[in-house]
MARBA-3410 file (N, C-alpha, C, O; in Angstrom, 1 decimal):
124
149.4,-12.1,36.4,150.6,-11.5,37.0,151.8,-11.9,36.2,151.9,-13.1,35.8 ~ 152.6,-11.0,35.9,153.8,-11.2,35.1,154.8,-12.1,35.9,154.8,-12.1,37.1 ~ 155.7,-12.8,35.2,156.7,-13.7,35.8,157.6,-12.9,36.8,157.8,-13.4,37.9 ~ 158.0,-11.8,36.4,158.9,-11.0,37.2,158.2,-10.6,38.5,158.8,-10.7,39.6 ~ 156.9,-10.2,38.4,156.2,-9.9,39.6,156.0,-11.1,40.6,156.2,-11.0,41.8
155.7,-12.2,40.0,155.6,-13.5,40.8,156.9,-13.8,41.5,156.9,-14.2,42.7 ~ 158.0,-13.6,40.8,159.3,-13.9,41.4,159.6,-12.9,42.6,160.0,-13.3,43.6 ~ 159.3,-11.6,42.4,159.5,-10.7,43.4,158.6,-10.9,44.6,159.1,-11.0,45.8 ~ 157.4,-11.1,44.4,156.4,-11.4,45.5,156.7,-12.7,46.2,156.7,-12.7,47.4 ~ 157.0,-13.7,45.4,157.4,-15.0,46.1,158.7,-14.9,46.9,158.8,-15.4,48.0
159.6,-14.1,46.3,160.9,-13.9,47.1,160.7,-13.2,48.4,161.3,-13.5,49.4 ~ 159.8,-12.2,48.3,159.5,-11.4,49.6,158.9,-12.3,50.6,159.3,-12.3,51.8 ~ 158.0,-13.1,50.2,157.3,-14.1,51.2,158.3,-15.0,51.8,158.3,-15.2,53.0 ~ 159.1,-15.6,50.9,160.1,-16.6,51.4,161.2,-16.0,52.3,161.4,-16.5,53.4 ~ 161.7,-14.8,51.9,162.7,-14.1,52.7,162.2,-13.7,54.0,162.8,-13.8,55.0
160.9,-13.2,54.0,160.3,-12.7,55.2,160.1,-13.8,56.2,160.5,-13.7,57.4 ~ 159.6,-14.9,55.7,159.3,-16.1,56.6,160.6,-16.7,57.1,160.7,-17.1,58.3 ~ 161.6,-16.8,56.2,162.9,-17.4,56.7,163.6,-16.5,57.7,164.1,-17.0,58.7 ~ 163.5,-15.2,57.5,164.2,-14.3,58.4,163.4,-14.3,59.8,164.1,-14.3,60.8 ~ 162.1,-14.4,59.8,161.4,-14.5,61.0,161.7,-15.8,61.8,161.8,-15.8,63.0
161.8,-16.9,61.0,162.1,-18.2,61.6,163.5,-18.1,62.3,163.7,-18.6,63.4 ~ 164.5,-17.5,61.6,165.8,-17.4,62.1,165.9,-16.5,63.4,166.5,-16.8,64.4 ~ 165.1,-15.4,63.4,165.2,-14.4,64.5,164.2,-14.7,65.6,164.3,-14.1,66.7 ~ 163.3,-15.6,65.4,162.2,-15.9,66.4,162.8,-16.2,67.8,162.2,-15.7,68.8 ~ 163.8,-17.0,67.8,164.3,-17.4,69.1,165.4,-16.5,69.7,165.9,-16.7,70.7
165.8,-15.5,68.9,166.8,-14.6,69.3,166.3,-13.5,70.2,165.1,-13.3,70.3 ~ 167.2,-12.8,70.8,166.8,-11.7,71.7,166.4,-10.5,70.9,165.9,-9.5,71.4 ~ 166.7,-10.5,69.6,166.4,-9.3,68.8,164.9,-9.3,68.4,164.4,-8.2,68.1 ~ 164.3,-10.4,68.5,162.9,-10.5,68.0,161.9,-9.9,69.1,162.1,-10.1,70.3 ~ 160.9,-9.3,68.6,159.8,-8.8,69.4,158.5,-9.4,68.8,158.3,-9.3,67.6
157.7,-10.0,69.6,156.4,-10.5,69.1,155.3,-9.4,69.4,155.1,-9.1,70.6 ~ 154.7,-8.9,68.4,153.7,-7.9,68.6,152.3,-8.4,68.1,152.2,-9.3,67.3 ~ 151.3,-7.8,68.7,149.9,-8.3,68.4,149.2,-7.3,67.4,148.1,-7.5,67.1 ~ 149.9,-6.3,66.9,149.3,-5.3,66.0,149.6,-5.7,64.6,149.7,-6.9,64.3 ~ 149.5,-4.7,63.7,149.8,-4.9,62.3,151.2,-4.2,62.0,152.0,-4.2,62.9
151.4,-3.7,60.8,152.7,-3.1,60.5,153.2,-2.1,61.5,152.4,-1.3,61.9 ~ 154.4,-2.2,61.9,155.1,-1.3,62.8,154.3,-1.2,64.2,154.3,-0.2,64.8 ~ 153.7,-2.3,64.6,153.0,-2.5,65.8,151.7,-1.6,65.9,151.2,-1.4,67.0 ~ 151.3,-1.1,64.8,150.0,-0.3,64.8,148.9,-1.2,65.1,148.9,-2.4,64.9 ~ 147.8,-0.6,65.6,146.6,-1.3,66.0,146.8,-2.4,67.0,146.0,-3.4,67.0
147.8,-2.4,67.8,148.0,-3.5,68.7,147.0,-3.6,69.8,146.8,-4.7,70.4 ~ 146.2,-2.6,70.0,145.2,-2.6,71.0,143.8,-2.5,70.4,142.8,-2.1,71.1 ~ 143.6,-2.8,69.1,142.4,-2.7,68.4,141.5,-4.0,68.6,142.0,-5.0,68.9 ~ 140.2,-3.8,68.4,139.3,-4.9,68.6,139.3,-5.7,67.3,139.8,-5.3,66.2 ~ 138.7,-6.9,67.3,138.6,-7.7,66.2,137.7,-7.1,65.1,137.9,-7.3,63.9
136.8,-6.2,65.5,136.0,-5.5,64.5,136.8,-4.6,63.7,136.6,-4.5,62.4 ~ 137.8,-3.9,64.3,138.7,-3.0,63.5,139.5,-3.9,62.5,139.7,-3.5,61.4 ~ 140.0,-5.0,63.0,140.8,-5.8,62.1,140.0,-6.4,61.0,140.5,-6.6,59.9 ~ 138.8,-6.8,61.2,137.9,-7.2,60.2,137.6,-6.1,59.2,137.6,-6.4,58.0 ~ 137.4,-4.9,59.6,137.3,-3.8,58.7,138.5,-3.6,57.8,138.4,-3.3,56.6
139.7,-3.7,58.4,140.9,-3.6,57.6,141.0,-4.7,56.6,141.5,-4.5,55.5 ~ 140.6,-5.9,57.0,140.6,-7.0,56.1,139.6,-6.8,54.9,140.0,-7.0,53.7 ~ 138.4,-6.3,55.1,137.5,-6.0,54.0,138.0,-4.9,53.1,137.8,-4.9,51.9 ~ 138.7,-3.9,53.7,139.3,-2.8,52.9,140.4,-3.4,52.0,140.5,-3.0,50.8 ~ 141.2,-4.3,52.5,142.2,-5.0,51.7,141.6,-5.8,50.6,142.1,-5.8,49.4
140.5,-6.5,50.8,139.9,-7.3,49.8,139.3,-6.3,48.7,139.3,-6.7,47.6 ~ 138.7,-5.2,49.2,138.2,-4.2,48.2,139.4,-3.7,47.3,139.2,-3.7,46.1 ~ 140.5,-3.4,47.9,141.7,-2.9,47.1,142.1,-4.0,46.1,142.3,-3.7,44.9 ~ 142.1,-5.2,46.5,142.6,-6.3,45.7,141.6,-6.6,44.5,142.0,-6.9,43.4 ~ 140.3,-6.4,44.8,139.3,-6.6,43.8,139.3,-5.5,42.7,139.3,-5.8,41.5
139.4,-4.3,43.1,139.3,-3.2,42.2,140.6,-2.7,41.6,140.6,-2.1,40.6 ~ 141.7,-3.1,42.3,143.0,-2.6,41.8,144.0,-3.8,41.7,145.2,-3.7,41.9 ~ 143.5,-5.0,41.2,144.3,-6.2,41.2,145.5,-6.1,40.3,146.4,-6.9,40.4 ~ 145.5,-5.2,39.3,146.6,-5.0,38.4,147.7,-4.2,39.0,148.8,-4.1,38.3 ~ 147.5,-3.6,40.1,148.5,-2.7,40.7,149.6,-3.6,41.5,149.2,-4.3,42.3
150.8,-3.4,41.1,151.9,-4.1,41.8,152.0,-3.6,43.2,152.3,-4.4,44.1 ~ 151.7,-2.4,43.5,151.6,-1.9,44.9,150.7,-2.6,45.7,151.0,-3.0,46.9 ~ 149.5,-2.9,45.2,148.5,-3.6,46.0,149.0,-5.1,46.2,148.8,-5.6,47.3 ~ 149.6,-5.6,45.2,150.1,-7.0,45.4,151.2,-7.0,46.5,151.2,-8.0,47.3 ~ 152.1,-6.0,46.6,153.1,-5.9,47.6,152.4,-5.8,49.0,152.8,-6.4,50.0
151.4,-4.9,49.1,150.7,-4.8,50.3,150.0,-6.1,50.8,150.1,-6.5,52.0 ~ 149.4,-6.8,49.8,148.8,-8.1,50.2,149.8,-9.1,50.6,149.5,-9.9,51.6 ~ 150.9,-9.3,49.9,151.8,-10.3,50.3,152.5,-10.0,51.7,152.7,-10.9,52.5 ~ 152.7,-8.7,52.0,153.2,-8.3,53.3,152.2,-8.7,54.4,152.5,-9.2,55.4 ~ 150.9,-8.3,54.1,149.9,-8.7,55.1,149.7,-10.2,55.3,149.5,-10.6,56.4
149.8,-10.9,54.2,149.6,-12.4,54.2,150.8,-13.0,55.0,150.6,-13.9,55.8 ~ 152.0,-12.5,54.8,153.1,-13.0,55.6,153.0,-12.7,57.1,153.3,-13.6,57.9 ~ 152.5,-11.5,57.4,152.3,-11.2,58.8,151.1,-12.1,59.4,151.1,-12.4,60.5 ~ 150.1,-12.4,58.5,149.0,-13.3,59.0,149.6,-14.7,59.3,149.1,-15.3,60.3 ~ 150.5,-15.2,58.5,151.1,-16.5,58.8,151.7,-16.4,60.2,151.6,-17.4,60.9
152.4,-15.3,60.5,153.0,-15.2,61.8,152.0,-15.4,62.9,152.3,-16.0,63.9 ~ 150.8,-14.9,62.8,149.8,-15.0,63.8,149.5,-16.5,64.1,149.2,-16.8,65.2 ~ 149.5,-17.3,63.0,149.2,-18.7,63.2,150.4,-19.5,63.7,150.2,-20.3,64.6 ~ 151.6,-19.2,63.3,152.8,-19.9,63.7,153.4,-19.4,65.0,154.0,-20.2,65.7 ~ 153.4,-18.1,65.2,154.1,-17.5,66.4,153.1,-16.8,67.4,153.6,-16.3,68.4
151.9,-16.8,67.1,150.8,-16.2,67.9,151.1,-14.7,68.1,150.8,-14.1,69.1 ~ 151.6,-14.1,67.0,151.9,-12.7,67.0,152.9,-12.4,65.8,153.4,-13.4,65.2 ~ 153.1,-11.2,65.5,154.0,-10.9,64.4,155.4,-10.8,64.9,155.7,-10.0,65.9 ~ 156.4,-11.4,64.2,157.8,-11.4,64.6,158.4,-10.2,64.0,158.5,-10.1,62.7 ~ 158.9,-9.3,64.8,159.6,-8.1,64.3,161.0,-8.1,64.8,161.3,-8.6,65.9
162.0,-7.7,64.0,163.4,-7.8,64.4,164.3,-6.7,63.9,165.4,-6.6,64.3 ~ 163.8,-5.9,63.0,164.6,-4.8,62.4,164.4,-3.6,63.3,163.3,-3.1,63.5 ~ 165.5,-3.1,63.8,165.5,-2.0,64.7,166.3,-0.8,64.1,167.5,-0.9,63.8 ~ 165.6,0.3,64.0,166.3,1.6,63.5,165.9,2.7,64.5,164.8,2.6,65.1 ~ 166.8,3.6,64.7,166.5,4.7,65.6,165.2,5.5,65.2,164.9,5.7,64.1
164.4,5.8,66.2,163.2,6.6,66.1,162.0,5.9,65.4,161.0,6.5,65.1 ~ 162.1,4.6,65.1,161.1,3.8,64.5,160.7,2.6,65.4,161.6,2.1,66.1 ~ 159.5,2.2,65.3,159.1,0.9,66.0,159.9,-0.2,65.3,160.3,-0.1,64.2 ~ 160.0,-1.3,66.0,160.6,-2.5,65.4,159.7,-3.1,64.3,158.5,-3.0,64.4 ~ 160.3,-3.5,63.2,159.5,-4.0,62.1,160.2,-5.2,61.4,161.2,-5.7,61.9
159.6,-5.7,60.3,160.1,-6.8,59.6,160.1,-6.6,58.1,159.6,-5.5,57.6 ~ 160.5,-7.6,57.3,160.5,-7.4,55.8,159.1,-7.3,55.3,158.9,-6.5,54.3 ~ 158.1,-7.9,55.9,156.7,-7.8,55.4,156.2,-6.4,55.5,155.5,-5.9,54.7 ~ 156.6,-5.7,56.6,156.2,-4.3,56.8,156.8,-3.4,55.8,156.2,-2.5,55.3 ~ 158.1,-3.7,55.4,158.7,-3.0,54.3,157.9,-3.2,53.0,157.7,-2.2,52.3
157.5,-4.4,52.7,156.7,-4.6,51.5,155.3,-3.9,51.6,154.9,-3.3,50.6 ~ 154.7,-3.8,52.7,153.5,-3.1,52.9,153.7,-1.6,52.6,152.9,-1.0,51.9 ~ 154.7,-1.0,53.2,154.9,0.4,53.1,155.3,0.7,51.6,154.8,1.7,51.0 ~ 156.2,-0.1,51.0,156.6,0.1,49.6,155.4,0.0,48.7,155.2,0.8,47.8 ~ 154.6,-1.0,48.9,153.4,-1.2,48.1,152.4,-0.1,48.2,151.8,0.3,47.2
152.3,0.5,49.4,151.4,1.7,49.6,151.9,2.9,48.8,151.2,3.6,48.2 ~ 153.3,3.1,48.8,153.8,4.1,48.0,153.6,3.9,46.5,153.3,4.8,45.8 ~ 153.9,2.7,46.0,153.6,2.4,44.6,152.2,2.6,44.2,151.9,3.1,43.2 ~ 151.3,2.1,45.1,149.9,2.3,44.9,149.5,3.8,44.8,148.7,4.2,43.9 ~ 150.0,4.6,45.7,149.8,6.0,45.7,150.2,6.6,44.3,149.5,7.5,43.8
151.4,6.2,43.9,151.9,6.7,42.6,151.0,6.3,41.5,150.7,7.1,40.6 ~ 150.5,5.0,41.5,149.5,4.6,40.5,148.3,5.4,40.5,147.8,5.8,39.4 ~ 147.8,5.8,41.7,146.5,6.6,41.7,146.8,8.0,41.2,145.9,8.5,40.5 ~ 147.9,8.6,41.6,148.3,9.9,41.1,148.4,9.9,39.6,147.9,10.8,38.9 ~ 149.1,8.9,39.0,149.2,8.8,37.6,147.8,8.7,36.9,147.6,9.3,35.9
147.0,7.8,37.4,145.7,7.6,36.8,144.8,8.9,36.9,144.0,9.1,36.0 ~ 145.0,9.6,37.9,144.2,10.9,38.1,144.7,11.9,37.1,143.9,12.8,36.6 ~ 146.0,11.9,36.7,146.5,13.0,35.9,146.3,12.7,34.4,146.6,13.5,33.6 ~ 145.8,11.5,34.1,145.6,11.1,32.7,144.3,11.8,32.1,144.0,11.6,30.9
END
């Protein structure tokens, strides 16, 4: 991993965790049991295990993709929340969207970057 990528990914993890710590006790925070944007909040452990194996697959076969790295760091940060807060701390509220956090932004951005990587690879 390049130095710039390490800095960006490390910065995302630190900013996300610090922001969650700050907002955890505020009235703005929502603790959800799902994944990004409160998705899969009523899923079984089998579904979450399947999602975990899919992420490991992506990381193994596409480990050079910055998009995959962003998705993984967002997921890892949300996983930390499950241990520290017994759910994911969400605090960003926008009209017409579920409440979310910085890790969710990293996951969505990483997904878009990864999609662009796949499209570029297919067109070569």
